[in-house]
VMD Tcl script that draws the C-alpha trace (Angstrom):
set ca {
  {29.26 -10.16 9.67}
  {28.28 -6.88 11.28}
  {27.09 -5.42 7.85}
  {25.05 -8.50 7.24}
  {23.25 -7.87 10.71}
  {22.87 -4.41 10.22}
  {21.14 -4.90 6.82}
  {18.93 -7.61 8.35}
  {17.82 -5.06 11.12}
  {16.84 -2.54 8.54}
  {14.45 -5.36 7.08}
  {13.16 -6.03 10.51}
  {12.50 -2.52 11.53}
  {10.67 -2.00 8.40}
  {8.55 -4.90 9.19}
  {7.69 -3.79 12.51}
  {6.66 -0.52 11.03}
  {4.72 -1.97 8.49}
  {2.63 -3.42 11.21}
  {2.09 -0.22 13.11}
  {3.69 3.27 14.11}
  {5.98 2.93 16.81}
  {8.54 5.28 19.09}
  {11.92 4.41 19.59}
  {11.86 2.64 22.87}
  {8.68 0.67 21.56}
  {10.52 -0.66 18.69}
  {13.71 -1.86 20.85}
  {11.40 -3.52 23.40}
  {9.17 -5.08 20.61}
  {12.40 -6.32 18.76}
  {14.00 -7.78 21.83}
  {11.11 -9.42 22.94}
  {10.47 -11.17 19.51}
  {14.04 -12.25 19.08}
  {16.63 -14.37 21.07}
  {19.52 -13.17 18.41}
  {18.87 -9.61 17.99}
  {19.19 -7.60 21.35}
  {19.74 -4.11 20.39}
  {20.10 -1.06 22.26}
  {19.36 2.97 21.27}
  {22.92 2.88 19.79}
  {22.09 0.31 17.44}
  {18.60 1.36 16.38}
  {18.89 5.40 15.96}
  {21.34 5.15 13.26}
  {19.36 2.70 11.26}
  {16.22 4.91 11.88}
  {18.11 7.99 10.37}
  {19.18 6.01 7.43}
  {15.57 4.80 6.75}
  {14.25 8.25 7.13}
  {17.21 9.92 4.83}
  {15.92 7.20 2.21}
  {12.41 8.15 2.67}
  {11.24 4.50 3.79}
  {9.80 5.99 6.81}
  {8.71 9.17 8.36}
  {8.41 10.84 11.91}
  {5.97 12.84 13.92}
  {6.10 14.07 17.54}
  {3.28 13.32 19.99}
  {2.64 14.81 23.38}
  {2.57 12.17 26.20}
  {-0.76 12.34 28.17}
  {1.03 10.74 31.24}
  {4.30 12.29 31.77}
  {4.00 15.31 29.37}
  {7.18 14.27 27.53}
  {6.94 14.39 23.73}
  {7.33 10.90 21.83}
  {8.61 10.63 18.36}
  {6.65 8.22 16.42}
  {8.22 6.48 13.26}
  {5.97 5.24 10.51}
  {6.59 3.45 7.06}
  {6.06 5.30 3.98}
  {4.73 3.69 0.76}
  {8.09 3.77 -0.75}
  {8.95 1.72 2.54}
  {6.39 -0.74 2.33}
  {7.53 -1.50 -1.46}
  {11.22 -1.59 -0.20}
  {10.08 -3.82 2.42}
  {8.41 -6.28 0.13}
  {11.37 -6.40 -2.27}
  {13.84 -7.00 0.73}
  {11.50 -9.69 1.99}
  {11.49 -11.62 -1.31}
  {15.19 -11.28 -1.50}
  {15.53 -12.67 1.78}
  {13.59 -15.46 1.17}
  {15.36 -16.55 -2.03}
  {18.66 -15.93 -0.33}
  {17.67 -17.92 2.66}
  {16.34 -20.81 0.64}
  {19.61 -20.81 -1.45}
  {21.75 -20.76 1.84}
  {19.61 -23.51 3.30}
  {19.71 -25.63 0.21}
  {23.83 -25.37 0.07}
  {24.25 -25.99 3.79}
  {22.16 -29.24 3.80}
  {23.61 -30.79 0.77}
}
mol new
graphics top color blue
foreach p $ca { graphics top sphere $p radius 0.5 }
foreach p [lrange $ca 0 end-1] q [lrange $ca 1 end] { graphics top cylinder $p $q radius 0.2 }
display resetview
C-alpha cells in the first residue's frame, strides 16, 4: 500500500507543478490543504522531488526571498513532466474506473 501511495503522490506533485511553480513548503501546504487523505511532511515530499528531478520531469531554480533574505528553491514541471503527467492521469482514470466498476458489482 505504501508503494501505491508513493506513486499517487508523484502524480499529485506533478499536477500541482502543472498549475504553477512552487517551493517545497508551499507544495506541502497546498497538498495538505487540498486533501484529507494525504497529510505529508518534508521527509515524504523531498525524496519524491529528487526522483522527479532525476527523471527530468521537473527542474529547480533558486530565488532570493525579499522578506527574510533566505533563498527558496522553486520547482517547476518540464515538458517531459507535462507529458508524463497527462499519461499518468489517463492511466489513473482508466484504473480507477475499473476498480470502481469491480467494487460496485
